[in-house]
N, C-alpha and C positions, 0 to 999 in steps of 0.2 A: 146272186143274180136275180133281178126282178124286172118285169115289164109293166109299164103303166100305159093306158090307152086313152087318147084324147083325139077326136077326129080333126084333121089338119087342113090347112089351106095352102101349103107351099112345100117345095122340095128343092134340094140342090142336085147337081149332077152326081151320078154315083162315083165319078172319078174327078180329080182335081189336077190342074196343070202342075206338072212336076217342077216348074221353074221357081227358084228362090227358096225351095223347101229346106236346103242345107242351111241357108242363112237364118231361116226361122228357127230351126233347131238350135243353132248357136245362140240366138237371141234368147230363147227360153232357158237354156242351160246357164247363161250368164246373168239373167235378170229376173227370173221367175222362181220363187221359192218352191222347192219340190213338194212341200206340204200343201200347196195351193190346190183347191178343188176346182176342176175344169169341166165346163159343159161344151161339148162339141155339137153345134146346131147343124142339123141336116148332114149326118155323118156320111152318107153315101156308101162308099166301099171302106171306110175307116181310115182314110189317109192320115189324119192327125194322131190317131192312136198308134199307127205303125211308126210315125215319126217321133212321137214323144213319150208314150206310155212306158216304154222300156227303161227310161230314165228314172222312173219312180213316181210320176205324177198319177194322182187319182183322177180318172176321167169317166164321166157319164156322157151319153149322147142322146140326141132327139132325132128321130127319123119318121117321116110321114108315110113313106112307101114300104109296106111290109115285105114285098119281094126283095128289096135291098137288105132288110134285116136278116132274112133267111139266106139269100144267095151269098152274101158276104160275111155271114156268121158274126154279126156285130156283137152278139152276146159273148163271144170269145175274145173280143177285142176291147170291150169296155166293161167297167165295173157294173154299170146299170144301163139298160136301153129303155128309153121312153118313147113310146109311139104317140105322137100327138102334135097339136098346134102350139108352137112356141109362143105365138102371139097371145095365147090365153093361159099359158103356163107360168107358175110362180118360179122365177129363176133366182130368187134372192139367196138361196143357199150356196151359190157358187161364187168363187173369187174371180175366175177368169171365164170369159165367154169367147169362144172361137166361132166366127161367122165366115167360114171358108167357102167361097162360091155360093153364098146364100142372098146377099143383099140384092143382087140383080133379079132374083125370083120374087122379091117383095115389091109392092107398090111404094111409091115415094112416101105416101102417108104411113104405111105400115113400118117402113124403115125408120122414119123419123120418130115414130112412136116407140119403137124398140130401142133406138139410140137414147131417147130421153129416159126410158125405164132403166137402162144400164147406168146412165149418169146418176139418176136419183139413188140407185142402189149402191153407188160408189164402187162399181166393179170395173175391172180392166177388160177391154174388148179388143181382140185382134180381128181385122176384117181383110179378106182377100176377094178381089173382084177382077173379072176380065174387062177389058176396055172395048167399047163399040162392038158388042157381040150379041147379034139377034139369034134367038133360038125359039122354036115352037115346041109342040107336043112331041114327046119321045116315047115310042113303044107303048102308046096308049096312056102314058102318064102326063096328064095335063099340067101337073105341078112343075114340069120342066120348063115351061114357058118363061122367058125372060120379060119381066115387066119394066125393067130399066135397061134397055139396050144402048142407051146414050152415054153410058159411064166413060169418063176419061179422068185423068188425074185432076184436071182443073174443075170438072163437074163434081168429083168427090169432095174436094176441099171447099168448094162453094156451097154444095147442098148440105154437107154434113160438117157443121162447124166444130164439132167435138173431135174430129179426126185429124191426124197428121200423117204425112207420108212416111212409111218406114223403109220400104224397098219398092222398086218398080223395074219392069223390064219393058223397054220401048219396043224391042224387036217382037217379043211375045205378046205385047199389049196386055200386060197383067200387073197388078199392084197390090202391095200390102200396106195396111194402115193401122195405126194404134190410136186409142183414145187418150184423153188427158191423164187417165189413171196409169197408163203404161210408161215404162222407162223410154225417154226419148232424148236425143241429143241433136240439136240443130245442125251440127257439123257431120252428122252420120245419116243423112236422109236419102241421099241419091244413089241409085244403083242402075247401071245400064249394061246391056250385053248384046251379043250378036248370035246368029243361029248356030254357030259352030262351038259355042261354049260347052264345057263339060260342067253342068250346073250342080250335080250332086257330089262332086269330088273336090273342087277347089273353093276355098272360102277364106275370107279374112276373119280372124277371131277378135282382134283388137287393134285399134289405132289410138295412140295417146302420146302427145308431145314429140311427134316425129318418129315414134316407135311403131312398127307394124309387125303383127304376128299373123301368120297364115299357115294353112294346113291342107294336106291332101287327104281328104276323108274317104277316099276310095280303097280298092284292094290291090292296085298295081301302082308301080312307080311312074312318074311322068316328068318329062322335061318342061320346065316352065321358065319364061323370062319375065322379069318384073321391071317395068319402066315407070318412074315416078315423074310427073310434070307439075310445075308451078306455072299456071296459065298454059302457054304453049311451049315453054322452055323445059327441056329434059334435064332434070337435075340429079337423077340417079338411075343406074341400070345394073341388073345382075342376072345371070342365068344359073339355074340349079336343077339338079335331078332330085325331085321331091319323092321321098319314100312315103308309103302309106302310114297314116296316124302319127307322123313326126311333125312337130311344131317348129316352124322356121320363123326367123325374125330379121328385120333390117332396121337400121337406125339412120335417120336423117336429121342433121343438126342444123340449127340456125334459121328454121322457118316457123318456129313457134306455132301460133294458131292459124297460120296461113292455110287456106283451103287448097288441097293438092288432089291430083288425079292419079290413081294407081291402076296401071294397065298390065294385066296378065295375059300373056300370049304364048303360043306353042302349037303343037300338032292338035288341031281341032279344039284349041283353047282360045277364046277371046272373051275376057271378063274384065269389066271396068268398074271400079268404085270411085266415087267422087266425094271427098270428105273435106 
């Protein structure tokens, strides 16, 4: 474990919205080589280490605010902790850059420069941002200020031409984006939810040619109903008691590459995928 020190100009919040994290974990497991070297920019409380490092990924982090490094014991969560300004740090040694709740703390100019550096380096970048979220100084930490409080899905796609929508939550006003180097499928871009969803338990693992695989990633069983729609027409429905860690699947024939809507519902469950 080592620490490097460079004085910094920004910070992300110590915690990150828990929404969509289970879907991000599935994305990494299925699309990112475990030998990839990852840099978590603005680690905060170490959200992405807790989400991904146990899978086997090598992960370093950068953090500007020393109290976060100490309070959240980042040296125990990452292989290396770098205290410094990522705008001036050479990131070429990494395959994957995670910018979770970071972009909104940078100016537009800084963000565009960072995106360009990542593209020149031919790296993959995962970006997570809150939409329309103003924030000022927090507990004396001026780096908590949001310099881009105008972000929406439309603004992200217009301002950052190298990014594409991966997942988004309209209710929680939050979105995940991937750059051109990341695995992306135009038919798997849209995600919506509602306040009552159980976001860290139920997720889709795969959709392919009418085949859907889904899993309860929690610790307890739950009753789930799956309804599948083609436009506004209900074409399939089933109810199942999903046991923890068991993968379930359904097969819909005759719809080929038609975009379908998959609606999961139940007690405190409302989760919708549009593919």
